[in-house]
N, C-alpha and C positions, 0 to 999 in steps of 0.2 A: 659365183666366181669359183668357189672351191670345187664345185661339182664339175665345172668345165675343165679345171686344171687336172682333177683326178681322171677324167675321161681321156684327156690328151696324154697323161702319164701312162695310163693303161694301154692306150693305143701304141705308144712308143715302145713299151715293154713287149707287147705282142709282136710288133714289127721286128724288134731286135731278137726276140726268141725265134721267129721264123728265119731270119737271116742266119742265126747261129745253127739252126738245124740244116739249112742249105749248105752252110760252110762246113759242117761236120761231114757231109758226104763227098766233099771235094778233096782231092789230094793236092800236092804242090803243083798246081796248074795255074794258067792265066785266070781261070774262073775263080779259083780260090783266092788269088791275090786281089782280084777286083772286089770280091765279097769282103775280104778283110779290110780293104781300103774304104769301102762304103761303110762298114761298121765303125771304123775309127772316125770317119767323118761325122756320122750320125751321133756317136757317143761324145764327140767334142775333143777327142784325143789330139786330132790334128791341130785344132785351134790352140790347145794347150801347148803343144810342141812349138807352134809358131810364136806364141806369147813368150815362151822360155827363150827361144832363139833371139827374138827382138830385145828381150831384157838383157841377155848376154851381150848382144851387139851394142846396146846403149851403154852398158857398163864399160865396155872396151873403148868406146868413143869418149866417154867421160874421162877415163884414165889417160888417153892420148891427149886430150885437151888440157888436163891438169899438168902433164909433163911439159907441154908447149908453154903453158902459162908460167910455170916455174922457170923454164929456160929463158923466157923473155924477161922475167923479173931479174934473174941473175945477170943477164946481159945489160940490163938497164942500171943495175947496181954497180957494175964494173966501170961504167962510164962516168 
C-alpha cells in the first residue's frame, strides 16, 4: 500500500512539475490562465477556497438565525 501511495505521489509531483514548466513559458494569456486554473484544481486550492466560502456562508446563516431567534424570544417575552 505504501509503495502504491509513493508511486502516485511521485506521479502527481512529476505532473505538477511539468505543468509548472509549461506555465513558466506562458505570459498573461488565456493559456497561462488555463494552466494556473488546472494547477490550482489539481493541488486542491480550489476545493479549499470552496470549503472556506461555505464555512463563511454557514457562519453568516447561523448568525442570522441567532438574531431571528432572539427577536422571536423578545417578542414572545413582551406579550
